[in-house]
N, C-alpha and C positions, 0 to 999 in steps of 0.2 A: 294320672301322670302322663304328661305329654311325651310322645316318643321323640327321640333325638332326630334332628334334621340330618339329611344326607351330607350337608356341608360340614356339620359338626362331626359326623362319623368319618368323613373323608379327612378332615383335619386331624382327628384322633388317630386314624389309620396311618396317614402319612407321617405324623409325628412319631408314632411308635416305630415305623420302619426306619425313620431317620435317627431316632434315639437309640435303637438297639445296638448298632455298631459302636456308637460312642460309649455306651455302657459297657459293652464287652471289652473295648479297647482300654477303658479306664481300669477294669478289673485285671486285664492282662498286664497293664503297666504296673499296677500295684504289686502283682505277683512277681514280675520280672525284677522290679526295683527292690523288692524285699530280699530276693536272692542276691542282688548286687550289693546292697547295703550290708547284708549279713556277711557276704564274702569279704567285703572291705573291712568290717569290724573284726572278723576272725583273723585276717591277715595282719591288721594293726596289733591286735592282742598278741599274736604269735611273735611279731617283731619285738614288742616290749618285753615279752617273756624271755626272749633270747638275750635281751639286755640284762634282765635280772639274773638269768642263769650265768651269764658271763661274769657279772659282778661277784656272784657267790663263789664260782670256781676260782676266779682270780684272787679273791681274798685268801682262800686255802692254799692256792699255789704259791702266793707270795710268801706266806709263812713257811710253807714246805721248802722253798728254795733256801730260806735262811737256816732252817733246821738241818737240811742236808749239807749246807756249807759248813755249819758247825760240826756235824758228824764227820765230815771229811778231815777237818783240822784235827779232831781227836783221833781219827783213824791214823793220821800221820804220826801222832804222838805214840799211839799204841804200837806202831810198826818201828818206832825208834828213830824216825826221820827228824823229829824235833823234840825239844824238851817239854815235859808236862807243863811247867810254869809258862813257857812261851805259848803253848797251845791255849791255856786259860786266858792269857793276855790277848791273844788274837781273837778268841771268841768274844771276850768282853768288848774289844774294839768293834767287832762286827755288830754286836747288839746295840752299841752306842749310836750307830749310824742308821738304825732301822726304826721306822715309825710304828710298825704294827706289833712289835714285840718289845717288852721291857726286860725280859729275863728268859733264860733257858736252863733246864736241869740236865746235868750229866749224871747218869746212874748206871751202876754195875751191880745188879741185884745179887749175884753170887758172891761178890766181894764186899757187900754191905756198903757200897759207895753211893752217895746221893748228894750232889753239890749243885747249888743254884748260883748261876753267874748272871748278874743283873747290871743294868745301867747304874752309873755312879749316883744319879739323881733319883733312883727308883728304890722302893722297898717291896716291889712285887715278888710274889712267891709262885712257884710252879709245882703243882701236885705230882706225885709219882704216877708213872704210867700204869694203867690196869694191865694185868697179864694178857688179856685178849688183844690189846693194841700192840704189846711187845711181840706176841706171836705173829701178828699181821706184819709187823716190821721185819721179823725174821724171814718171812716168806717173800715179801715184796720190796724190802729195803725201807719203806715208810708205811706207817699206819695212821689213820685218822678216824676219830669218832667224837660224837657229842656226849659230853660227860655231865652236863648240867645246863640250866637255863642260860641261853646266850653265851655258852662257853663250850669250846671244843679243845681237844688235845691232839697234837700231831707228834708222832714218835718216829725218829729216824735211827736206823741201826748204824752203829759205829763199826766200820770194817777197815782193818789195816790194808794199805795198798800192797799190790803184788811186789815182791822183792825182785832184785835183778836176776836171780837165778831161778825164779819160779814163784808160785803163789806164797803168800805169807802163811806162817805156821798156823794151823787150825787147832782148836781145842782150848784156847784161852777163854776166860769168862766173857760173856756177851755184854757189850756196852750200848747205851741208848742215849740219844739227845731228845729231850721232851720240850716242846714249845706250846704255849697256850694261845688259842685262836679266839679273840674277842668277837663273837658273832653279832653283838649289838650294833656294829657298824652297818650291818645289812639292813637294820630297821630304818636307819637314816637314809640309806640308798633308796629303799622302797618309797619313803615319803617324798623324796626329791623326784623320783621317776613318776609317781602318781600325780604330783602337782604339775610337773612339766608337760605331761602328755594329756592328762584328763582333767586338770583343774581339781583334783582330789576326789572326783566322783567315780571311784573304782575300788575294788578289793584285791589285795595282793597278799600271798602267803608263801612262805618257805617252810617245809616240814620235813622231819627225818623219817626213816623207814618205820618207826613206831607210831607215826602220825602224831608227833608232838611238835608244837610250833617252835620254829627257830627265830623267825621274824615275820611281822605282818603289818599291813596297813589297812585301815577301814574295817577292822574286825574287833569290836569291843569284846573283851574277855579272852582274846587269843594272845595272852602274854607269853613271852619265851618260856618254853618248858611245859605249857599247858596242853591238855589232850584235845586235839581237834578232829578226832576220828569220827565224831558225829556229824560233821559238816556234810550237807547233801551233795556237794560237788564230787565227793569220792564215788558216788554211785555210777559215774561214767567209766570208772576203771573196770577192766575185765576181772572176773573171779580169779583169785590166785596170782594177781599181778605182782611181780617182783620189781622193786625199785632199782635194782642193779641192772635191769634191762632197760634199753632205750625205748621210751614210750612218749608219744605226743597225741593227746586226745582233744578234739575240738567239738563243741556242741552245746546245746542248751541243757538246763536242768531247773527244777523247781526248788525254791527256798522260801519257806514261810508263806506259801501262797503266791509268791511272785516268780515270774519267769525270768531266768538269768541266762546269759550267754557267756561262755568262758573257755579257757584253754588250760590244760594240765600238761606239764612236761617233766619227765624224770631226769635226774642227773646221775647216771650210773657210777661215775667216778666217786661220788660222795654218798650214794644211797639216799639221796634227797628227792623231793619233788617240789616244783614251783608251780603256782597256779595264779590265774588272773580271771576275774569275772565281774560283771556289773549288770544292772537291770536292763532288760530289753527296751523299755520305754526311753531310757537315757541313751542307749546305744543307737536306737533307731529313730531318733528325733527327726532326722532329715526325711525319713520315710513317712512319718505322720504328716509333715508339712506337704509332702508330695500327695498324700491321700486327700488332704483338704483342698489342695489346688485341683486335684482330679475331680472332686465333687463340684467345685466351682465351674470347671469346664463342662461337666455334664449338664449342669443347670443352664449354662449359656447355650449349649447345643440344643436343649429343649426349646428355649425361646426362639432360637434360629430356625428349628424345625417347624414351628408353628407358622413361620412366614414363608419359608422356602420349600418345605415338604420334601418330596422324593428327590428333587434336584439337589437339595443340600446334603442329603444322606450320602450320595456318592462322593461329593466334594469333601465331606468331613472324614469319610472312611480312609481315603488314601493317606492323608497326613498322620492319622492315628496309627495306621499300620507302620508307617515310617518311624514313628516314635517308638513303637514296640521293637523294631529292629535296632534303633539307636540304643535303647535300654539294654538289649542283649550285648551290644558292643561295650557298653559301660560295664556290664557284669563280667565280660571277658578282659577288661582292662586294655581294650584296643583304642586308646585315646585318639591316635592320629587318624583313625578311620571315621570318626564322628562327623556328622554333617547336620548340625542343629541350627544353622542359620536360616535366613528367610525374612520376608517382609510382611508376613501375616500379622494382623493386628486384632484377630478375634481370639476366642478362647483357646483354640488350637495353638495359636502363636504364643499365648501366655504359657501354655503347658510346655511348648518347645523351649521357651526361654527358661522356665523353671528347671526343666531337665538339663539344659545346657549349664545353668548355674550350678546345679547339683554335681554334674560331671566335672566342671572346673574346680569346685570346692574339694571333691574327692581326690582329683589328680594333684592339685596344689598341696593339699594336706599331707598326702603320702610322700610327695617329693620333698616338702619342707621338713617332715619328720626324719626322712633318710638323710637329707643334707645336714640338718642340725646335729644328728647323732654322729655322722662322720666327721663334721667339723670339730665338734667337742672332743671326739676321740683323738683326732690328729693334733689339735692345738693344745689340749690339756696337758700334754707331756712336756711342752716347751715354754709355755707362757703363764703368767699370773692369771688366776681365776677371773679377776675383775676385767682384765683385757680380753680374755676369751669370751666372757659374757657380752662385752661390748661388741666384739666381732660378730658373734652369733646374732645379736639383735640388729646388726647392720649399722651400728653407731660408730664403728671404728674400722677403717679399711686395712687390708693386708699389705698394700703397696707401700714402698718407701715414701717418706715425706712427712710433713708435720703441719701444725697449725698453731696460731697464737691462742693462748688461753690464760686466764687469771688463776694463779696457783699459789700455794704456800709450800715452801721447802724446808725440811728439818734435817740438820746434820747432828749426829750424836757420836762422840768419839771418846774412847777410854784414855783419860789423861795419864801420861807417863807409862804407856803400856810397853814400849820397847825395853826400858831398863828392867821392868818386871819380867818380861819374857826371857831376857838374857840370863837372869839369875835363877830361873825355875824350870822344872821339868816341862818339856814341850807338850807332852800328852795331857798333863794337868791343865796347862794354859789353854789348849784347844777345847778341853771339856768345859772350862770356865766360860770361854767365849761362846760356846754353843748354848750354854744355859742362859747367858746374858742376851744373846741375839734372839733366842727363842721367845723370851719374855718381851723384849723390845718390839719384836715383830707382832706379837699378840696385842700389845698396847696400840700399835699403829692400826691394826685391823679393827680393834675395838672402837676406834674413833673414825672409822671410815676411810683410812688412808691406804696408800699403796707403797710397799717397800720397793724402791727403785733399784737399789743395789747395795752390796756390802763391799767396802773398800778396806781391806785389812781389818783393823779393829774399829772401823767406823761404819755406821749405817746411814743411808740416805733415804728419806721418806718424802712422799709428795701427797698433797691434798688438792683436789680440784681437777684431777686428770687420772684416768681417762674419762671419768664421769664428772660433770660440772657440779660444784658444791658452792652455794652462796656463802656459807659460813666456814670456808676452808681455813681462814686464819684462826678462828676460835677452836676449830678441831685440832689444828697443829699445836696451839698453846696448851690445850687440855691434855694432849698426848705427852708434851714435855713435862707437865706437872706430874702425871702418872709415872713417868720414867723416874723422876727424882724420888717419889714416894716409894716406888719399888726398890730403889737402891737402899733406902733406910732399913728395910726388913731383910733384903737379900744379903747385905753386907755382914749381918750377924752370922748367917750360915756360912758365908764364904770365908770369913775370918777363921772359923773353926775347921772348915773343910780344906781350904787351900792356903790359909795363912796370908790372905790378901784382902785388901779393902779396895774395891773398884770405885773410881771417881769419874764422872762423866762431865764433859764439856759439850754444851748444846748451843747451836745457832739456828735461829728461825728467821726467815725472810719471806716476804710476799710481793707479788707483782706479776707482770705479764711475761710468759716464757713460751718457747717453741716446744710443743709436745707432739710426739709421733714416733714413727719407726725410723731408726737411724742405723745405718750399716750398709749391707750389700743385698743383692737379690737372693744370695744363698744363705746369708746369716744376718739377721737383723735383731734389733733390741728396742723395745718400747721404753723411751726415756724422756727426760726433760733437760733442755739446755737453755742457756741464756744468762744474763747478768744477775738475775734473781738467784740462780743457783750459786754463782760465784760469791755473792755477798753472804749468803747463808753459810757457805764453807769458811769464809774469812771470819765471820762472827764466831763460829765454833772454834777456830784456831786460836782466837785471843781470849776465849772464855776461861775463867778460873775454874779450878776443880769444883764440881757440883754446882756450876753456875749456868743459867740459861740466859743468853743474850738475844735480844729481839730488836729487829729493825723498826724504824719509825713507820714504814708502810704497813707492817703487820700490826703494830700498835693502833694505827688509825682504823684498820678494818675490824679489829677485835673490840674496839671501844673500851668501856670501863668494866668489862666482865672479868678482868684478871688484874692482880696486884702488880703493876709495872712501875718500876722506879727508874727515873731518868738518870743516865750516866754521862750525858753531854755528847760532844762530838768526838769522833775518833778517826784517825787516818788508817784506812784498810789497804793492805798490800794490793797493788795493781790498780788502784782508783785514784784519780786526780783530785776529786773533791772529798771533803770530810763526810762522815756518815753519823747521823744521830742514832744513838743506841739506847736501849733500855734493858734493865735486868728484871727477870720474872722471879718474884719472891714466892716460890712454891710453898704452900702451907702444909 
C-alpha cells in the first residue's frame, strides 16, 4: 500500500483544522436552538393553557353569578322584602334571559321543599344538591362539584338580607338555589382552540381531582367521566400534590415510547387540572429543519476547507460564533438585538438566513397569537362572530366607512303584531318573540347569513356581507322557505301555549349596497344601507300574511331553483318607478 503523499496529508490536516470549528459551531447551534425552540413551545403551550383555564373558570363563574342572583332574590323573599310569588316570577325572568341555564331548583331540605323553576320553552330538570355541596355552600356561600359525566352542580345558599335594626333572625330552615353546569361546552372550546392554534395536532385535557375526564381533545377513549389516572403525563406531578393548590408544571414525558412535551396547570378554585401536550417531533419541526441546514453548511464548509485550508478556518469560525450569540439572543427573546443581516453568499450566509427566518417566524407567530387572542376577546363581546372573524383575518377594517358589494336582504315581520300585543300580557308576548327570533336567527345562520338587526317585531338579515357569497340570492330564498315551514309546526304549539297564531310577511331583494361600519369613532355598527334595503323593506310591508314577496333582481340571480310566481308590477312607497315582484310558493 502506497503511503499518502505530504500534499494529501496537508490537505487532510488543514481540512480537519478548518472543519473542526464548523462542526463544533453546528453542534452548539443545534443545542442552543433546541433550548430556544423548547422555551418557545413551552411558552406557547402555557399561553394556550391559560386560555383553556380561563374558559373553564368563566363557565362556572357565569352560572355561579346567575345562581347567586337567584339566591339573593329568594333571600329577599325569605326576609319579607318581597312576596314569594314575585320572587319566583323574578327568578323565572332571570332564567329566561340566560343562555347557560335552562332551570334552577329552590330547595329547603328541612321543610321538604324542592321546586324547579325553568324557562317557558324548557322541560329541563335540576337534581337535588348532595349534602356535601350544601355544606360547602353553608361555609362559603356557594359550592360547586362534578356530579356526572359532563355535568356539574352549583349550589348557592339563600340568606335573608340584614334588617334595618340589625341582622336577620337566624334559626330558620336553610334554603339553597341549585343550578346545573353543562360541562360539554368545554369540549367544543377545546376543539376550537386546538384547531385555531395547532391545526388539531395537540392533546388537551380537563380533569377533576379524582382524575376523571371532564373534557378532552385528541384523546380517544377519554370520554367525559372516564378514568384518566393512567395517563403518563401525571408522572410530572409531585407526590401528594393537591389540586386545590396552585401548580404549574412544564416539561417532557414519555407516552407509548414517544417523547412528549407539555404543561399541567391546576385550577384551585374548581379543584381541576388542565393539561396540554404534543409529540416533540411535531413541536420541534423547525429544529429538525435547522439541523438539516446545519449539516448542509458543514458539508459546504468541508468543500471550502479543501480549497482554502487554514485561511478559511479562521474566516468561517468568526461568523459561526456570531450565529451562536444570535441564537442565544433568540432563546432570550431579545428580538431587537438580533443582527442577522449581511451579504455572505456561502453556507454561513445560508445558515444566517435560515436562523433569521426562524427568528422572524417565532417572533411573528407569538405576536400574531397574542394579537388574535386579544382582538377576539375585545371584539367578541360587541360584534357578530362573522364580523369578528373577518376582522381577525384582516378582511374587514375597524375604521368607519364602507364599500359596495352585491348582497341579498331579507325582512321578516310579524303581521298584525301591535293589536296582538295590546290585547295580551306583555311578558308572554316577549317570551313569544324571543322564541320566534331565536329560531329565525338559527335559520339565517344555517344558510350562511348574518342577522343585521332586530327592529321591534321585525328581523333584518343579509347574505353576501361581510363575506362574499356568489349564491347569496339562493341562500336568502332558502332561508325564507325554512321560515315558513317553521311557522307551520311552531304555530301548533303557540296556539296551545299563547293562544296566538303568528303570521309572517317576508320581503327579499338583491342588488348592490354599501356595507361597512356606520356610526362614530366611539360607537359603530356593521350594517348594510342603500336602495336594495329599502325595496326589501317595502316588499315586506305589502306582503300578505304568510307570504314571501321577491324582487325581480333576486329572481334573476336565483334562477329556476325556487317556485316563483309572477305578480306583475307594483308601486312601492318612495319609488317613482314600478317594481316587478314575485311570490315564493314555499312547499
